[in-house]
N, C-alpha and C positions, 0 to 999 in steps of 0.2 A: 671444524676443529681448529683449535689454537694450541700452539706449543708455548709453554712458559718455562722460564728458567731463572737462574740467578747468576750474577757475576760478582766475584769477590775481588775487590780492589784494595791494594795495600798502599800505593803511592798517591800522593796528592796530585801529581801531574796527570796520572790516568783518571783520577776522580774528576778533575776539572775538565778533562777532555770528554768525559762521559756526558756532562751537561753543556759544555761549551760556554760561551760568553756573549752577552748582548752588546750591541753597538751602543756607544755613548758619544754622540756628536759633541756635546759640551766639553767633554774631557778628551776628545780626540782618540777614543778607544775603538778599534776595529772589532767587528764581531768574530768569534771563533765558532765554527760549526762543530757541535759535539755529536756524539752518537745518537742522542735523542732526536735532534733536528735532522740528522742524516737519514734516520729511519723514516721519519715523516716525509721527507723529500723523495726518497726512493719509492715509498709507497705510492705517491702521486705519479711518478714516472712509470712505475710498473702498471698502474691502472690505465694510463694512457696507452702503453704498449699493448695491453689486452684489448683496447678499443681500436686497434689497427693503426696506431701512429708509428710509422717507420723511424721517425727521428727519436722517438722515445726508446725504440729498440737500440738505436745507435748509442744513445746516452747510457743505457744499461750496459752495453758492451764496453764502453769506455770506462765505466765505473768498475766493472769486473777486471779489466786489464790493470787498472790502478791498484785494485785490491790484491791481485796476484803479485804485482811488483812490490808492494808494501810488505806482503807476507814474506817474500824472498829476502828483502832487506832486513826485516826483523829477525828471521830465522838465522841468517848469517851473523848478525851482530850478537844475538844471544849465544850462538855457538862459540864465537870468538871470546866472549866474556866468560863463559863457562870454562873454556880451556885455560884462560888466563888465571882464573880462580883455582882451578884444579892443579896448577903447576906450583904448588907451595911446598913440595918436598917434606912430607910427613905432617903437615898441618892441614887439618880438615876444617873448612869454613862453610858455614851455612849462610846463605844469602839473606839480606835484610828482609824483614817482614814487619808489618804494622802489628802492634799489640792489640789494636782495635781496628781491624780491616772493615771496610764498608761493604755491605752486601746490597747490591742494587738489583731490583727485579727486572727481568727481561720478558717481553712479550711483543713480538713483531709479526706483521702480516706477511712479510716476505723473507726469503732466505738471506737477503742482503743484510738485514739487521743483525742476524745471528753471525754472519761472516764478519761483519764489522765489529761485533762484540769480541769475536776471537782475536781480531787484530789488536783491539784495545787491551785484551788480556795479555797478549804477547808484549805489547808496549809496557804494560805494568811490570811484567817480569824483567824486561830489559832495564827499566829504571831501577828496580831493586838490585839487579846484578851490578849496575853501574855504581850505585851508592855503596854497595859492599866493597867493590874494587877500590873506590876512592877511600873508604874508611881504613882499608888495610894497606894503603900506599901503593897500589898497583895501577892507579888511574889518576890522571891529572885533569885539571879544568879544561885543557885543550882536548884531551881524549873525550871528556864529557860532551863538549860542544860538537866534536866531530862525529861521535857515535850516537849518544842519547838524544841530543837536541835535533840532530839531523833525522833520526828515526821518528821523532815527534812530528816534524814537518811533513814527513812522508805520510803518516797517518792522517794528519790534518788535511793534506792535499786530497786524500781519498774522500774524506767527509765533505770537503769544499766542492768536489766534483758534482755532488748531488744538487748544487745550486745553479749549475751552468745551463740547465735545460729549461726552456720555456716552450709551451705547446704552440705550434703554428696552425693547428687545426687540420693538418694534412692527413690523408689516409694512404694506405698502400695503393688503392685504386687511383688516387690522384697522381701518384708518382708514375704508375704504369701508363696512365693516360697522358702523361706529360703536362698536367695542369699546373 
């Protein structure tokens, strides 16, 4: 059985983070691991963990911890921006949304892909809230850098964590036997 879904993205920042960016040595551009590459990488780590690789287990635990921390950061920042926008004394503001949001299909082999899609959705919401707060004069460029850009780095760090593991070919029995 496979679970399929869709993710609605309003911001260009979140859309770019869905696909990531390829490395270009000629132009000196570093790669950005997006949700798509993250899901592929985590699938490989998950398969190695299923084949008894204890280091793959450790890598998955590290990714989970990073995901939980990123979720906390995003939730706190979203809450702060929602409170900022709600404190307009008699003015009701709806936050920015694209007139033509992008719908991207989701189909992942592991739960990590869907959890990462949830993070990306939260980031998209944060970007929209930040853009709205900037538009109505409640948010400066310094605020943007401190909150929105920092949150983007946190999400990218989660995605990047999926590239850190390389199989050593060890099994739990090897570890138990001290090989």
